[in-house]
Structure formats: structure tokens, C-alpha cells
C-alpha positions in Angstrom: -1.6 21.6 13.3 -4.0 23.9 10.8 -6.6 21.6 8.8 -3.8 18.4 8.7 -6.2 15.2 8.4 -6.1 13.2 11.4 -6.1 9.2 11.3 -8.4 8.3 14.3 -7.2 4.3 13.9 -8.6 1.9 11.7 -8.6 -2.3 11.2 -7.8 -4.9 8.5 -8.7 -8.5 8.0 -6.4 -11.3 8.1 -5.0 -11.2 4.4 -4.4 -15.2 4.8 -7.7 -15.7 4.3 -10.1 -17.3 1.1 -13.4 -15.8 1.3 -14.6 -17.7 -1.9 -13.8 -20.7 0.1 -15.5 -20.0 3.1 -18.6 -19.1 0.9 -18.3 -15.4 1.8 -18.9 -12.6 -0.6 -17.2 -9.3 -0.8 -20.3 -8.1 1.3 -19.5 -10.1 4.2 -15.7 -8.8 4.5 -17.1 -5.3 4.3 -19.4 -5.7 6.8 -16.5 -7.2 9.0 -13.7 -4.6 8.0 -15.8 -2.0 9.0 -17.1 -3.6 12.3 -13.6 -3.9 13.0 -12.4 -0.5 12.1 -15.4 1.2 14.0 -15.0 -1.4 17.5 -11.0 -0.3 17.3 -11.3 3.2 16.3 -14.5 3.9 19.2 -16.5 5.4 17.5 -20.3 4.4 17.2 -22.7 4.0 14.1 -24.6 6.6 16.0 -21.9 8.6 15.6 -21.9 8.2 11.8 -25.4 9.4 11.8 -25.1 12.3 13.7 -22.4 13.6 11.8 -24.5 13.1 8.2 -27.6 14.6 9.7 -25.1 17.7 10.1 -23.4 16.7 6.2 -20.2 16.7 8.2 -19.3 12.7 7.1 -18.2 10.9 4.0 -17.4 7.3 2.4 -14.1 7.1 0.2 -14.2 3.3 -1.4 -10.4 2.2 -2.9 -11.1 -0.9 -5.6 -9.5 -1.6 -8.7 -11.8 -4.3 -10.3 -14.8 -5.8 -8.5 -16.6 -5.5 -11.8 -14.6 -8.4 -12.9 -13.6 -10.6 -10.1 -17.6 -10.3 -8.3 -19.7 -8.7 -11.1 -20.3 -5.6 -9.1 -19.9 -1.8 -9.2 -20.8 0.9 -7.9 -19.1 -0.1 -4.0 -19.4 3.5 -2.8 -22.7 2.6 -1.9 -22.0 -0.5 -0.5 -21.9 0.8 3.2 -25.8 0.8 3.2 -25.6 -2.8 4.0 -23.2 -2.7 6.6 -25.2 -0.5 8.6 -28.5 2.1 7.9 -26.6 4.6 9.5 -24.6 5.2 6.2 -28.3 5.8 4.7 -27.7 9.0 2.7 -23.9 9.5 3.5 -22.0 10.3 0.3 -19.8 8.0 -0.9 -18.0 6.9 -3.9 -15.6 4.7 -5.4 -11.7 5.4 -6.6 -9.8 3.7 -9.2 -6.1 3.7 -10.2 -5.3 0.3 -10.4 -3.0 -0.9 -7.6 -3.0 2.6 -6.3 -6.8 2.8 -5.8 -7.1 2.7 -1.9 -4.1 5.3 -1.7 -6.2 7.6 -4.2 -9.4 7.2 -2.2 -7.1 8.0 0.8 -5.9 11.5 -0.9 -9.3 12.5 -2.1 -10.5 12.3 1.8 -7.8 14.3 3.1 -8.1 16.8 0.5 -11.6 17.0 1.5 -10.9 17.2 4.9 -8.4 20.2 4.4 -10.6 22.0 2.4 -13.2 21.8 4.8 -15.8 20.1 2.5 -16.2 17.2 5.6 -15.2 16.4 9.7 -14.6 13.1 9.3 -13.8 10.5 6.8 -14.7 6.9 6.8 -12.1 5.1 3.6 -12.1 1.6 2.7 -9.8 -0.8 0.5 -11.1 -3.5 -0.7 -10.1 -5.9 -3.1 -11.2 -10.3 -3.8 -8.9 -11.8 -5.8 -9.5 -15.6 -5.7 -12.6 -16.0 -7.3 -11.0 -17.2 -10.3 -8.0 -19.1 -11.7 -4.7 -17.4 -11.2 -4.5 -16.9 -15.2 -8.0 -15.0 -15.5 -6.9 -13.2 -13.0 -3.7 -12.0 -14.2 -5.6 -11.4 -17.2 -7.8 -8.7 -15.0 -4.8 -7.4 -13.8 -3.6 -6.6 -17.3 -6.1 -4.0 -17.3 -3.9 -2.1 -15.0 -1.4 -1.7 -17.7 -2.0 -0.7 -21.5 -4.4 -3.6 -22.1 -4.4 -3.6 -26.0 -0.7 -3.0 -26.2 1.1 -4.9 -23.4 -1.8 -7.6 -21.7 -4.0 -8.7 -24.5 -2.8 -12.8 -25.0 0.2 -12.9 -22.6 -0.1 -14.8 -19.7 0.7 -13.1 -16.3 1.2 -9.5 -18.0 2.6 -7.9 -15.1 5.6 -10.2 -13.9 7.3 -9.7 -17.2 6.4 -5.9 -17.0 8.3 -5.7 -13.5 10.9 -8.4 -15.1 11.8 -5.3 -17.7 11.8 -3.6 -15.0 14.7 -5.7 -12.9 16.5 -5.8 -16.9 16.5 -1.9 -16.9 18.0 -1.9 -13.4 20.9 -4.4 -14.3 21.4 -2.3 -17.3 21.9 1.1 -16.2 23.9 0.0 -12.6 27.2 0.2 -14.2 30.0 -1.4 -12.8 28.2 -3.6 -10.7 27.8 -7.1 -11.0 24.6 -8.4 -12.2 24.8 -11.6 -9.7 24.7 -8.8 -7.0 21.8 -6.9 -8.3 20.2 -10.3 -7.9 21.2 -11.4 -5.0 19.7 -8.1 -3.6 16.6 -8.8 -5.0 16.5 -12.0 -3.5 17.2 -10.3 -0.1 14.2 -7.9 -0.1 12.1 -11.5 -0.8 13.5 -12.9 2.3 13.3 -9.5 4.3 9.5 -9.1 3.6 9.0 -12.9 4.3 10.8 -12.7 7.5 9.1 -10.1 8.6 5.4 -11.2 7.6 6.2 -14.0 10.0 5.7 -11.2 13.2 2.6 -10.1 11.3 -0.3 -12.0 12.7 -2.5 -10.5 9.6 0.1 -11.5 7.0 -1.0 -13.9 4.6 2.6 -15.7 4.6 2.6 -16.0 8.2 3.5 -19.1 8.4 5.3 -19.9 4.9 8.8 -20.9 4.3 11.4 -18.9 3.0 15.0 -18.4 3.6 17.7 -16.8 1.7 19.2 -19.6 0.0 15.4 -20.6 -1.8 15.1 -16.7 -2.8 18.5 -17.4 -4.6 17.6 -20.3 -5.9 16.5 -19.1 -9.1 14.6 -21.4 -12.2 13.2 -24.9 -11.5 10.9 -26.3 -9.8 10.7 -24.8 -6.7 11.1 -20.7 -7.9 9.9 -21.2 -11.4 11.3 -17.5 -13.6 7.9 -15.8 -14.1 8.9 -12.9 -16.0 12.6 -12.6 -17.3 14.7 -12.6 -14.3 12.1 -12.0 -11.6 10.8 -15.8 -10.4 7.6 -16.5 -8.0 10.2 -15.8 -4.9 9.8 -12.1 -6.3 6.2 -11.6 -6.5 3.7 -10.2 -4.3 0.6 -12.4 -3.1 -2.8 -13.0 -4.8 -4.9 -11.8 -1.9 -8.4 -11.6 -0.2 -8.6 -8.8 1.9 -10.1 -5.3 3.4 -8.9 -2.3 5.4 -10.8 0.5 6.6 -9.7 4.0 8.2 -11.5 6.6 10.5 -10.1 10.3 9.2 -10.8 13.4 11.1 -10.0 16.9 11.0 -8.0 18.3 13.8 -10.7 19.9 15.7 -13.3 16.9 15.4 -10.4 15.0 16.4 -9.7 17.3 19.6 -13.2 17.0 20.6 -13.2 13.0 19.9 -10.1 12.5 22.2 -11.8 14.6 25.0 -15.2 12.7 24.8 -13.5 9.1 24.8 -10.6 9.9 27.0 -7.9 9.3 24.7 -4.6 11.7 23.9 -4.5 13.2 20.6 -1.0 11.2 20.8 -3.1 7.9 20.0 -3.7 9.4 16.8 -1.4 10.0 13.6 -1.5 13.1 11.2 -1.0 13.0 7.3 2.0 15.4 7.0 2.0 15.5 3.6 1.3 13.6 0.2 2.6 13.1 -3.4 1.2 11.7 -6.6 2.4 11.5 -9.7 1.4 10.0 -13.2 3.8 8.0 -15.4 3.8 7.5 -19.3 1.5 4.1 -19.0 3.3 2.4 -20.9 6.7 0.7 -20.3 8.7 1.1 -22.9 7.6 5.4 -22.9 9.0 5.0 -19.2 12.2 3.4 -19.9 12.6 5.8 -23.1 11.4 9.2 -21.0 13.5 8.0 -18.0 17.1 7.8 -20.4 19.9 10.0 -19.1 17.9 10.8 -15.4 19.7 9.5 -12.7 16.4 7.7 -11.3 15.0 4.8 -13.3 10.9 6.0 -11.7 12.1 9.9 -12.1 7.6 10.3 -11.6 8.0 8.0 -8.4 11.2 10.0 -7.3 9.3 13.2 -7.7 6.2 12.0 -5.7 8.5 11.4 -3.0 9.4 14.8 -3.2 6.7 15.8 -3.0 5.6 14.5 0.5 8.6 14.8 2.0 8.2 19.2 0.7 5.0 19.3 2.2 5.3 17.7 5.4 9.0 19.6 5.9 10.4 17.1 6.8 13.0 14.8 4.7 14.4 10.9 4.6 16.8 11.4 7.3 13.6 12.0 9.7 11.6 9.2 8.4 11.7 6.4 10.8 10.1 3.3 9.0 8.5 3.0 5.0 6.1 0.9 3.5 6.5 0.7 -0.1 4.3 -1.2 -2.6 7.0 -4.1 -3.5 4.4 -5.7 -6.0 8.1 -7.5 -7.4 11.4 -7.1 -5.7 12.7 -4.9 -8.5 9.7 -2.4 -7.6 10.9 -2.1 -3.4 15.0 -1.8 -5.1 13.6 1.0 -7.2 12.1 2.5 -4.0 14.9 2.6 -2.3 17.0 5.6 -4.2 13.3 6.8 -4.5 13.2 7.1 -1.2 16.7 9.0 -0.7 17.8 5.8 1.6 20.6 5.5 -0.9 22.0 7.1 -4.2 20.5 6.4 -7.7 22.6 3.1 -8.8 23.9 2.4 -5.0 20.7 0.9 -4.0 22.1 -2.7 -3.4 24.9 -1.4 -0.8 21.4 -0.4 1.2 20.0 -3.9 0.8 23.3 -5.5 1.6 24.4 -4.0 4.8 21.5 -4.1 6.5 20.0 -0.9 6.0 16.0 -1.7 5.3 15.8 -4.3 7.3 13.6 -4.7 10.4 16.6 -3.7 12.9 18.3 -1.7 10.2 18.4 2.4 10.4 15.7 2.6 7.5 13.2 -0.7 8.0 11.2 -1.3 5.0 7.7 -3.0 4.8 7.9 -4.2 9.0 4.8 -5.4 7.9 5.8 -7.6 5.3 4.7 -5.6 2.2 2.7 -6.7 -0.6 4.9 -9.9 -0.7 4.8 -11.1 2.4 1.4 -9.5 4.0 -0.3 -9.9 1.2 -1.4 -7.4 -2.1 -5.5 -7.1 -2.3 -5.3 -4.8 -5.0 -7.7 -1.6 -4.1 -6.7 -2.6 -0.5 -3.3 -2.0 -0.1 -2.9 1.5 0.0 -4.9 1.7 2.9 -3.3 -0.8 4.5 0.3 0.4 4.0 -1.3 3.8 5.3 -3.2 2.1 8.8 0.8 0.4 9.3 2.2 3.5 8.8 -0.2 4.7 11.9 0.3 1.8 13.8 4.2 2.6 13.7 4.4 5.8 14.7 1.6 5.1 17.4 3.5 2.3 19.4 0.1 -0.1 18.0 2.3 -2.0 15.4 2.8 -5.3 18.3 5.4 -7.7 17.9 6.8 -6.2 14.2 7.2 -2.3 15.9 9.8 -0.2 15.1 11.3 0.8 18.4 10.8 4.6 18.5 9.1 5.5 15.1 7.7 8.7 14.9 8.1 9.7 11.4 6.5 7.2 8.1 6.5 7.1 4.3 4.3 4.8 2.4 4.4 4.4 -1.2 1.5 3.2 -3.3 1.8 2.4 -7.3 -0.3 1.8 -10.0 0.2 -0.5 -12.9 3.9 -0.4 -14.0 4.9 2.3 -11.7 2.2 4.4 -14.2 0.5 5.9 -10.6 2.5 7.1 -7.7 1.0 7.7 -4.5 3.0 8.7 -1.4 2.3 9.8 2.3 4.1 10.7 5.1 2.4 9.7 8.0 3.5 11.1 11.6 3.3 11.3 15.5 0.7 14.2 16.6 1.7 16.8 19.2 -0.8 17.7 21.8 
């Protein structure tokens, strides 16, 4: 087990809530998720204070754009507003667009592996419903090359991922466009269906079926970006997720003190981090002739498998960044579930469905569970942890031992992956 980071547990907020309508700020959200997360882990604030006195704990906050959504920066210091136990604890905010939560998690993991600290508190947070959808869409455009890809463009990201759908259709030779579009609709249908089992999912009470997802255009499923329609999109979400990570030595001691087993925890067995050209047109040009449309995302997956000493055959569950159905479609081959150009076959035969051989997004994903941008990476890691420790409740995948998560930022510019798996005693 060496210095493999161990996940002790965590919590997330209910992603269906609108905190602005409740008259609550991001500070209230932060307080709630930290309180719930500490309780779920079974850790007292006195433990944080003790660890800090010994310089053994740090805080890592993932957030994309609180400066625009809530006129607030310096989020790494805000756990001091939750409890005085965090006074003096080193903390910082980490940002990589929609992969902000994952880069916070990766930094925490790296410092635990290096032996800098024994415990890491990781939070991902975003409050997005403080502004109109049009203004929010413009804010999100800064995750692309704003001046060249988003300025003056209404809802730039649906259009960018609509272009990804275009590339998928163009490069999938010998397959009818309608077949690919039906596969995108099936991805939407699966994620909405999965979300109904998740008590924290944003769309758990929403209606969606195959017919609706396949009915493109018109008032009930309007086009938002080329080939993509409303049902292809992830949600605008307020939410936060919290996790506590530790070194194996601390985890063993904590388990002993709390009457827990190491099998109650999970290990971050592997990780990958790659960055593609920031402009989507450059991605398309550079990947021309490559069997993978998003070769940098594929490499991040390969890196995680290699570091974990595992492969796709050992993965029982996946959480992926389905900001749009086209991003999940491309992830199917990046994971190795299907070969490049064969993604539609894995979707059609039910392989990625909840009861399939390689289920993707049993939580509902970003389309079903919600997408509070800076929190999504932490939420995905938390859901894989729940799966491999048999704590996912109604959306538990039976017999899950290892899982992979993929979190992307921008138009698949930053790709972050983690293999998370069961602990051995």
C-alpha cells in the first residue's frame, strides 16, 4: 500500500437546491457540506486542531469562478468561516475550469504521497444560480479561449461540444449519422434514468425517456449547438462535495480508534493528468489521423491504468464528465470499453447501462446528477468511493471493486483521471 492516498469518506449537498432562492450564500453551502462530511467520516473538529498543531493537515478547495458568480475569491481561506479548528490550517483554491475539483484532489493526493501532510480536506464548490442562464453561459465561456471562442457568442460551450459531435459523425466511417445521434440520445436517457435512483441528483424527479431524447428540435428539445439539443446538456447547478483523504498510516490508526475496518475506506490507486490545445479547432487539427478524437483524454486514462497496475478489464464502474452527450460518447473509447469508432456499439448493446458490463454514471452523471462546475470532480471521486465500499444505496453497482473517473475542463482541454478501488486489510 506504501503511500497510496486513502479516502476516509465524505458528503455532497443536494444538487437540486437553488441556494439563492433559499436566501443562502456559498458560505452556508460550505458550512453544510463540511459539517455533513465530517459527520460522515466520523471525524471531530478537535482532530483537525490537533493535526494542525502538529502541521499534519491541509485544505484544498476546487472552484472555477466564484469571482464572477459571487464576487468572491480567496476560497482556500473560507473553511475558517466553518469552524475555528481551521484557523491556521494551510489552505488554497485550485482552478482548472470544470476540472477544478479534480486538480484540488490531485494536489491533495500528491502532498500525501510526498509525506508533506497526513490528512487532506478536499472541497469542491460552485454556486451558479446567482445569475441568468445567458450571463452564466458567458461566464462559462472563460473556460475556453474567451476572446477567440466565446466572446459575443450566446452559450458558447453547447456550440463547442456540438462541434465535437460533428467530428464524431465525420470520423466514424461507415456508420449512419442517425445511428450515432440515437446513441447520444441513449446516453441522455441512461443518465436521467440513473439519476432517479440518486437521492442527491438534480433531475431525480424530472421526466425523460428514449422518445423525448430522440425528438430533436422543436419546442420540447430545442437545438442549443449544432447537432446537440437540450437533452444532450448537463445542468446548471449549485452544489458542493467534501472528502477527507489520509496516508495509510493515519488511516490505520483512525480505523482502530473509530472501530472501523480498512475496507470501509478506498484507495486512490492511479491518476492521470493531461492538457490538450486550448482552442477546439487546434484539438481537431492535431488529432487528425489519430484513432482517438481526444487523444489527450485517452492518454490520461492510460496513465491512470498504468499507475494503478490495472486495465479496463478490472474496472467495474465509471463516472465520466458528460457535460454533453458528445463528451461521454468520446469517453467510451478513451476508457477502452469499445474501440475507437465503435462507441455506438457499446451504447446500443447496453454495455454502459446501469446493469451493463461497464456501467457509466450510475449516479446520473453531470446530465442527471448535476454539474456545479468546481464540485464535479470531487463529487465523481466520492461516488466511486461509495461504489467500491458498497455505500451507494439504490444506485449501487453490485460487486464493484475498482472504478475510474474522468473529469475534464474546457472543451476537453484538461483531462484528469483517477482509479479508485477497494482497500485490503
